[in-house]
C-alpha positions as CSV (number, residue, x, y, z in Angstrom):
1,M,0.1,0.2,-0.3
2,K,2.9,2.1,1.3
3,Y,4.6,1.7,-2.5
4,R,1.6,2.4,-4.3
5,T,1.6,5.9,-2.6
6,I,4.9,6.4,-3.2
7,T,4.7,5.5,-7.3
8,A,1.6,7.8,-7.4
9,F,3.0,10.7,-5.3
10,L,6.0,10.0,-8.0
11,T,3.5,9.7,-11.1
12,S,1.7,12.7,-9.8
13,R,4.9,14.9,-9.4
14,E,6.2,14.0,-13.0
15,E,2.6,14.9,-14.0
16,K,3.4,18.4,-12.8
17,K,6.7,19.2,-14.6
18,L,5.0,17.8,-17.8
19,K,2.3,19.7,-17.8
20,L,4.5,23.0,-17.2
21,R,7.3,21.6,-20.0
22,V,4.0,21.7,-22.3
23,Q,2.7,24.7,-20.9
24,S,6.8,26.3,-21.7
25,R,6.9,25.2,-25.2
26,R,3.0,26.5,-25.3
27,T,4.5,29.5,-24.5
28,C,7.4,30.2,-26.6
29,A,5.7,28.7,-30.0
30,F,3.1,31.3,-29.0
31,A,5.6,34.0,-28.8
32,I,7.2,32.9,-32.2
33,I,4.7,33.2,-33.4
34,L,3.6,36.2,-32.2
35,L,6.8,37.9,-33.5
36,A,6.7,36.6,-37.1
37,F,3.1,38.5,-37.3
38,S,5.2,41.6,-36.2
39,V,7.6,40.7,-38.9
40,A,5.4,40.0,-41.4
41,T,2.9,43.4,-40.2
42,N,6.0,45.6,-40.2
43,A,6.6,44.4,-43.9
44,R,3.2,45.6,-44.7
45,A,3.5,48.7,-43.6
46,S,7.1,49.7,-45.4
47,G,6.8,47.6,-48.1
48,I,9.5,47.4,-50.2
49,N,11.6,50.5,-51.7
50,I,12.5,49.3,-55.4
51,V,14.8,52.0,-55.9
52,Q,19.1,51.9,-55.9
53,N,20.8,53.5,-53.9
54,P,18.2,55.3,-51.9
55,G,20.0,57.7,-49.9
56,F,23.1,58.2,-51.8
57,E,25.2,56.4,-49.8
58,D,27.1,54.9,-52.2
59,S,27.5,58.0,-54.2
60,S,31.2,58.8,-52.4
61,S,32.8,59.9,-55.8
62,S,29.5,59.6,-58.4
63,L,25.7,59.1,-57.7
64,L,25.5,55.2,-58.1
65,N,22.9,53.5,-60.0
66,W,21.4,56.9,-61.2
67,T,22.0,58.9,-64.3
68,S,22.4,62.1,-64.0
69,S,23.2,66.0,-65.4
70,G,24.3,68.8,-62.8
71,F,23.6,66.7,-59.8
72,I,26.6,65.3,-57.9
73,P,27.2,63.4,-54.2
74,Y,26.6,66.0,-51.1
75,T,27.5,65.9,-47.9
76,A,26.8,69.8,-46.3
77,S,22.9,69.6,-45.7
78,V,21.3,65.8,-45.8
79,H,18.3,64.3,-44.5
80,S,20.1,60.9,-43.4
81,G,23.2,59.1,-43.6
82,S,26.2,60.7,-45.1
83,F,25.6,61.8,-48.3
84,S,22.4,63.0,-50.8
85,A,22.3,64.5,-53.9
86,W,23.0,68.5,-54.8
87,D,22.8,70.1,-58.5
88,T,25.2,72.2,-58.4
89,N,23.9,75.5,-60.2
90,C,21.2,75.5,-62.7
91,A,21.3,78.8,-64.3
92,F,18.9,79.6,-66.7
93,G,18.8,77.4,-69.5
94,C,19.7,74.8,-68.0
95,A,18.3,70.8,-68.1
96,D,20.0,69.0,-65.3
97,F,18.1,66.0,-64.1
98,L,18.5,63.0,-62.0
99,S,17.0,59.8,-63.0
100,Q,16.8,56.2,-62.6
101,I,15.5,53.1,-64.7
102,L,12.8,50.8,-61.9
103,T,12.0,47.4,-61.7
104,T,8.1,47.5,-62.0
105,G,5.7,45.0,-62.5
106,V,3.3,45.6,-65.0
107,G,0.2,47.0,-63.1
108,T,1.5,47.7,-59.7
109,V,0.9,50.6,-58.7
110,Y,3.0,52.3,-56.6
111,D,3.8,55.1,-53.6
112,L,6.6,57.4,-54.5
113,T,8.0,59.6,-51.5
114,F,11.1,61.8,-51.0
115,W,13.2,64.2,-48.7
116,A,13.6,67.6,-50.4
117,E,14.9,71.3,-50.0
118,T,16.3,73.7,-51.9
119,Q,18.3,76.7,-51.8
120,N,17.9,79.9,-53.5
121,V,20.0,81.3,-56.2
122,N,17.7,83.4,-58.6
123,S,14.8,82.1,-57.6
124,A,12.9,82.1,-54.1
125,T,10.6,79.6,-55.3
126,P,11.8,76.9,-57.7
127,N,9.4,74.8,-58.9
128,V,10.5,70.9,-58.8
129,Q,9.3,68.6,-60.7
130,A,9.1,64.5,-60.4
131,L,8.1,62.5,-63.7
132,W,7.0,58.7,-64.0
133,N,8.3,57.4,-67.5
134,G,8.1,61.3,-68.6
135,S,5.3,62.3,-66.9
136,A,4.8,65.2,-64.8
137,V,3.3,63.4,-61.8
138,F,4.8,65.9,-58.7
139,N,5.1,69.4,-59.7
140,Q,5.3,71.9,-56.7
141,S,7.2,75.2,-55.2
142,I,9.3,74.4,-53.0
143,T,10.9,77.6,-51.2
144,A,14.2,78.1,-50.4
145,G,16.3,77.8,-47.2
146,L,13.1,76.1,-45.6
147,P,14.1,72.5,-43.3
148,W,14.0,69.3,-45.1
149,A,10.2,68.4,-46.0
150,E,9.1,65.1,-47.1
151,F,7.4,64.9,-50.4
152,T,4.5,61.4,-51.1
153,V,2.9,60.8,-54.7
154,L,0.2,57.6,-54.2
155,G,-0.8,55.6,-57.2
156,L,1.4,55.7,-59.8
157,T,0.7,52.2,-61.9
158,A,3.4,51.2,-64.0
159,T,2.9,50.0,-67.8
160,N,6.0,48.6,-68.5
161,A,8.9,46.3,-66.7
162,A,11.0,49.2,-66.6
163,T,9.9,52.8,-65.4
164,T,11.8,55.4,-64.9
165,L,12.1,57.9,-61.8
166,E,13.0,61.3,-62.5
167,F,13.8,65.1,-60.7
168,T,14.3,68.1,-62.2
169,I,14.1,71.8,-61.1
170,Q,13.3,74.8,-62.3
171,P,16.3,76.7,-63.4
172,G,17.8,79.7,-60.7
173,A,18.4,77.9,-57.4
174,H,20.1,74.5,-56.1
175,L,18.3,71.1,-55.5
176,V,19.1,68.9,-52.7
177,L,17.1,65.2,-52.8
178,D,17.8,62.6,-50.4
179,D,16.6,59.2,-49.0
180,V,14.1,58.4,-52.5
181,S,11.3,55.6,-52.2
182,V,9.0,53.7,-54.0
183,S,7.7,51.0,-52.8
184,A,4.4,49.0,-54.7
185,E,0.9,49.0,-52.9
186,G,0.9,46.6,-50.4
187,S,3.5,44.9,-51.6
188,A,4.3,42.9,-48.7
189,T,0.6,41.2,-47.8
190,T,0.7,39.0,-50.8
191,T,4.1,38.0,-50.8
192,P,5.4,37.4,-47.4
193,E,9.1,38.6,-46.1
194,P,11.6,35.7,-46.2
195,G,12.6,36.2,-42.3
196,T,8.9,34.9,-41.8
197,F,9.9,31.7,-43.1
198,P,12.2,30.7,-40.2
199,L,10.1,32.1,-38.0
200,A,6.9,30.6,-38.7
201,A,8.9,27.2,-39.1
202,A,10.2,27.0,-35.5
203,A,7.0,27.4,-34.5
204,T,5.4,24.9,-35.9
205,M,7.8,22.3,-35.0
206,L,7.3,23.6,-31.5
207,L,4.1,22.6,-31.8
208,V,3.9,18.9,-33.2
209,L,6.5,18.9,-29.7
210,I,4.3,20.3,-27.4
211,Q,1.6,17.4,-28.8
212,L,4.1,14.1,-28.5
213,P,3.9,13.7,-24.8
214,R,0.3,14.1,-25.1
215,K,-0.2,11.2,-27.4
216,R,2.8,9.5,-25.5
217,R,0.2,9.9,-22.3
218,R,-2.6,8.6,-24.5
219,A,-0.7,5.5,-25.5
220,G,0.2,4.7,-22.2
221,E,-3.2,4.9,-21.1
222,I,-4.3,2.9,-23.8
223,R,-2.1,-0.1,-22.8
224,A,-2.9,0.1,-19.2
């Protein structure tokens, strides 16, 4: 009788330990699932920037990935990082521009954002343009001497697999650009970020491990 009591006590203690291990695994699995969901949500919120060298940080000697006339790497004024793109001096009659050919999906809708400031040479309110495949989608005067400002253009549809993004400024001022971004609307909602797959796999493995002790207990009960 005493032997049975000790055995029952040990069985009860082992059962409690098993429940604690199972609960710990469940907590860990749920934490990983929440982390994977958070990563995916952040990806949906931020999208994927298809602009190469968007902040001009790879531009110590030239504006890598960009085609330009009159623009050079600039360090005297930046929005972030160490470099921006500066139009040296667009005098009257100039045709300065900064452009990049983007790889786009036909029919995909994109959003454009960029940071800019202007510096007065002969115009206190120079006009800045952003062109999407040759069509002006942004045409606005930016008062010279003001702090950096962010500008956004929504709903740009790509009609080709290659789309040219271009910036120009009317003569008589300096244009400084930084942190250019073009991202597809909802680009991360249909295709999960690669970083979420290992997290999801780890959570699945933990959930499988959680079920193993339960199955073993059931098998033991059947045999008994």
